[in-house]
N, C-alpha and C positions, 0 to 999 in steps of 0.2 A: 504494500500500500504506500502511495506517495505521500510524504509528510508535507503539510503546509504550515506556515507560520500562523500563530494565533493573532488575533487583533491586538492584544496587549504587546506582543513582541514586535509587531509591525510598527506600533506607535513608538516603542522604545528605539527601534532602529531609525525611524523617521526623525525622532528628537536627536539621536546621535548624529545623523547626517546634517541636520540643521545646525547643531552645535559646532560641527567641524567647518561648515560654511561660514557662519556668522562671526566674523572677527573684527579686526580694527577698521579696515576700510569700509565694512558694512555699516559702521556707526558714523564715521566722520564724513564720508563722501555724500550720502543723502542729505544731511543737514546743510552742508555747504552748498550743494546744488539747490536746495530750497531757497536759500538766501539769494543766490545768483539769479534764479529763475523769476522771483517776484510774482507778478500777476500771471506769468506764463507757466506757473508751477504744474498745472495739470498736464500740459503737453510734455513738459520735461519729465514728469513722473512716468508717463506712458513710455517714452523713449528709454528711460533708465530701466524700467521693468523688463523691456524686451531683452536687453543684455544682462540685467541684474538677476532676473529669475527665469526668463524665457530660455536663454541659452543654457544655463545650468540644468534646467529640466530636460532640455533636449539632449544634453550631455549624459545625464543619468539614463534617459530613454535609449540613447544609442548603445550604451553598455548593456542594457536589459534586452532590447529588441534583437540586437545582433548576437545575443548569448555570449558576449565576450567576458573574460575574467578581469579585464582592466584595460588601461589605455594601450599597453604594449600589444596585447592580444588583438585589439581593434586596429591599431596602426599597422600590424603585420599584413593586413589585407591590401595595403599599398605595396609594401615590400618589407622584407625582414631588415635590411640595412636602414631603411627609412624609419622603421619602428624603433630601432635602437637610438638613432639620432634624435627623433622627435620626442621620445619618452624621456631621455636623459635631459634634453633641453627644457622640457616642460617641468620636470621635477626640480631642476636647479632654479628655475624662475620662481616657482611657488614654494620652494624650499629654502635652502641656505642663502641664496644670493639676494633675493628681493623680499618675498612675502614674510618669511620668518623673521628677519631682522626688523621689518616694519612693525610686526606685532609687538616686539619688545620695546622699540622706540616709541611707538604711539601710546602704549599703555603707560610707559614712564612719563612722557610729556603731559599726558592728560591726568593720570592718576597720582603720580608721585612728585613731579617737578614743582607744583604749587606749594609743597611743604618744605622745599629745599632752598637754602640760600643760594644766590646767584653764583658766588664763587666756588660752590661745591657741586655744581651741576654735573660736570664731566665725571668726577669721582663717583657721584651717586648713580649716574647712568651705568657706569662700569659694574658697580656692586649689584645694582638691580638686574642687569642683563645676566650676570652670573647666577643669581638666585632664580631668575625667571626660567632660564634654560636648564638649570640644574633640576628644578622641580619638574619641568616638562620631560626631561630625560627619565626621571624616576617613574613618571606615569607611563612612559612609552616602553619600558623594559619588557612588559608582558602584553603583547598586542591582543591576546584573548580577553583582556580586561577592559578594552577600550569602550565597549558598550556600557559597562558598569560605571566607569569613571566619567565619561562624557554624557552618555544618554540618561543615566539615572541620578547623577549628582550635580555635576558642574553646570550643565545646561538648564535644568529646572531652577537652580539657584540664581543663575544669570537672568532668566526670564522673570523671576519674581521682582528683582531689583529694577529691571528695565520697565516692566509694566507699571510699577509704582511711579516711576519717573514720567512716563508718557501719559498716564491717566491724570495726574495732577496738571500736566501741561495742557491737556485737552479740556479739562474742567475749568481751568483759569487761563484762557488764551492770552498771550501777550499782545496780540494784534490780529488784523485781518490778512487778506491776501492781495490787496490792491496796492502793491509796491512796485516800483520801477524795476525792470529786469536789468541785469548787468551783462556786459560783453556779448558773447555769441548767443546768449539766451534771449536777447532782444529780437533777433530775426530768425533764429533756428533752434527753438527750445527743444523740439523733439530730437533732432540729430545731436544736439549738444548733450542731452540726457542719455542718448544711445551710446555715444562714445565715452561719457563719464562712467557708464556701467563697466567698461573695460577695466577700470582701476580696481574694482572689487576682486578681479581675477577668478570669479566664481565659475565661469565656463571652463577654465583650465582646471579648477579644483574639482569640478564635477567628473572630469575624466580621471583625475588623479585619485579621487576618493573611491572610485568604482571598486578597486581591489579590496579595500577595507570593508565596504558594505557587503560584497560577495562573501568574503571570509567570515564576517559576523553572522550572516545568514546560515552559512555552512555549520558554524559552531553550534547553532540551534537545532541541528539535525536535518536540515533540508539539503538534499543531494541532487534532485532532478534539475538539470540546467534550465528547463522551461519554467519550473516553479521559482527557481532562484531569480530568473529574469523578471517574472511577474512581481515578486516581492521587492526586488530592487526598484522597479518602476513605481510601485505603490508607496514605498518609503520616500522616494524622490518627490512625488506629488505632495505628500504631507509636508515635507520640509520646505518645499518651494512656496506653498501657499502661506505658511507661517512667515517666511522671509518677505514675501510680497506685502503682507499686512504691515510688518514692521518698517519696511522701506518707505511705504506711503506715509505712515505716521511720522517718521523721522524727517522726511522731506517737508511735510506740512509744518512741523515744528520749526524747521529752519526758516521757512517763509514768515511764520507768525512772529519769530524773534525780531524781525525788522521793526516791529511795533515798539520795541524798547531799546534796540541796539543798532549801531551802524554795521554795514557789511564787514565781516571779519576776514582775516587772512586765510583761515582754514577751518574745517569742521570741528577740530578739537577746541578751538577758542569759543566757538558757538555753544558747544556742549557745556563748557566750563561756565560761561556767562549765564546760560539758562539754569544750570544746576544751582548756582548761587542765588539767582533771582527767586527761585521757588523754595529753596531749602536753607538759604543763608549759610551759616558755618557748616552745617551738616551736608550741604550740597557737594562739597569737594570729596568727602568720604564716600557718599553714595555713588558719585560718578567714578571714583577710583575703583570701587567694587565692581561696577558694571563693566568698565573697560578692561580691567585686569582679568576678570573671569572670561569675558568675550575672547580676549587674545590668548589666554592660557589654553582653553579648550580647543581652539582652532590650531594652535601650535602642536598640541598633542595629536590631533588628527593628521596634520601635515607630516610630522616626523614619523608617525607610525606607518602612513602610506608610503613615505619615502623608503623606510626600512624594508617593508614587505616587497615593494617593487624591485629595489636594487638587489635584494637577495635572490629574487627570481631571475633577474637579468644576469646576475653573476653569482651562480650557486656556491662558489668557493668563499664568498664573503659572508661572514657571520653577521646575523641580524644585530646582535649587541654592539658590534664594532661600528656598523653602519649608522645606527641611531645615535651613538656617541659622537661620531664625526659630524652628523647632521645637527647635533646640538651645539657643538663647539664653534663651528664656522659662523652661524648666524649671531652667536654671542659676540664674536669679533667684529662682524660687519655692522652690528647694531650701534657700535660706537663711532662709526664713520659719520653719521648724521642723516636724519630723515630726508631733508631737502635734496641732498646728493643722491640718495637711493632712488627717490621718485624720479629725478631727472634722468638717471641712467636706466631706470626700468621702463620708462615710457616707450622708447624706440623698440625695445625688445618685445614689449606687449603688443605694439602695433604690428610687429612682424609675425608673432606666433598666433595671434588671435584668428586671422583669416585661415591659417592652416588648421587650427583646431575646429573652427566652424565648419569647414568643408569636410573634415573627418567625421564630425558629428552628423551632418546632414546625410552623408553617404552611408553611415552606420544605421541610420533610421530608414532611409529610402530603399536601400538595396534589398533587404528582406521583404519589404512591402511590395516593391515592384517586381520581385523575383527575377532579377536581372543577373547576368554573369558579372561577378563582382570585381574582378581584377582591375579592369580599365575604368569601371564606374568609380572606384576609389582613387585610381591614379590620376586620371585626367584633371579633375578639379584641383588637385594639389599642384600639378604641373602648371596649370593656368594661373593660379593665384600666387605662386612663389615670388615672381618678379614684382607684381604690384605690392605684395606684402613687404618685400625688401625696401621698396621705394617709400611706402607709408612709414616704415621704421626710420628711414633717413630723414623724412620730413619732420619727424618728432624728436630727432636727436639733438643734443646740445650743439650750439652754433659752432663750437670748436671742431666738431666732426664734419661739418658740411661746407667748410670754406674752400675746399679743393675744387678746381674748375670742373673736373669730370663729374663730381658729385652734383654740382650746380646744373650741369647738363642733364644728368639723370632726373633731377627734380623737375627740370623744365619739361622733359619727356612725360613725367608723371602727370603734369598738368593737363595733358591732352586726354587723359582717361576720364570717363564719366564718373561723377561723384567724388573726384579727387579733392575738390575744394572742401569737402566735409569729412575727409579722412577715410572714405569708403571706396577707394579706387579698385579694390579687389572684387567688388560685388558682381559687376557684369562679366569679367573674365571667369569668375567662379561659376556663375550660372551657365555660361557657355560650356565650361568644362563638364558640368553635371549632365547637360543635354547631350553633348557629344559622347560622354562616357556611357550614357544609357543607350544611345543609338548603336554605338560600337558593340556594347554588350549584347543587345538584342540581335544584331547581325551575326555575331559569333555563335549565339545560341541556336540560331536558325541553321547555321552551317554544320553544327555538331551532330 
């Protein structure tokens, strides 16, 4: 008899997945977008939700529908060498190089820095990052316990604090929504919200967390690949709905804050101002608890997924050694500075996101269309790789783009549709999917 997950276990896995998703960027980017969007906040929210929850849901669906065991298994449908390159790059981005250091830095700046004297900030950040990643490593030592740690304890505690914060803000709003929009949100609120959703890295995380969700379901006794796929998708839907609700409320909170405060430099400042407005001296402590819990549970999920994936890619590597290295590296990078990390991560995100989106779409459509899969996976990747590189260069620090040949490449990029909004890969990607389908259909007829 095929075993299925109980509703209770599905909820726990859904909460675990939500907990792994919802970290630092998921708190600070929506509230900042809310301030920037002003009266155009609804259009901005819709755009943000497309990438903020739509793409992660599709990512989880791609793992489930394709019956893949993780991102490497899915990417192998393009080719095995590509699967190694793409998987390693993805995990380095959402792991030690960018996302993990940002979790420690953001939680420090919002939760701890207000209590530390200016002259002691660097030393305090070093001590905090050591403690943060030391605790994360301790939780990650036993991947079989991640559902207990993240799904049953840390995430519910985080939700309790965050819901208290949001309910008070909604009951006593600081202002309305009739505020002037800033920057690109004045003319392109939907597209601006769409690209802002890149910063959460959740579409990448959806692919990365697939292996952890699949392993958690197996630990509960489910072995049938089709049942695992169904339970993975169900857990994804639960977590994404919860994320969408919180994103919307946080964005509206950011817009309403303009009734009391001027536009801030980042979302962390907005959260700090709002917490003090509603809770006075207790506000900093409440916000510290929310942010540190949010970042800690996501860090646990990322390092656990990193360890499980890399030990599958390289069987000779011990899981304990991998998670130790994955804890030490971001501890070092966290002390480089949040602004520098964001500046260097943007071009890499704009490069890898189109590749991830095409892989996700192919993973969903290939089983549904029942098409020969090899070229249906390959052609979209081939068609978007050049626009993805150009989008990455467009968002790179100026020091990277001063060379004449780079300027010529960026001029070439300008001739692609939607390049002005950072989506030059969309039309080439669609062409790749269509040609991949036609070629696959032709090969099936000849077989």
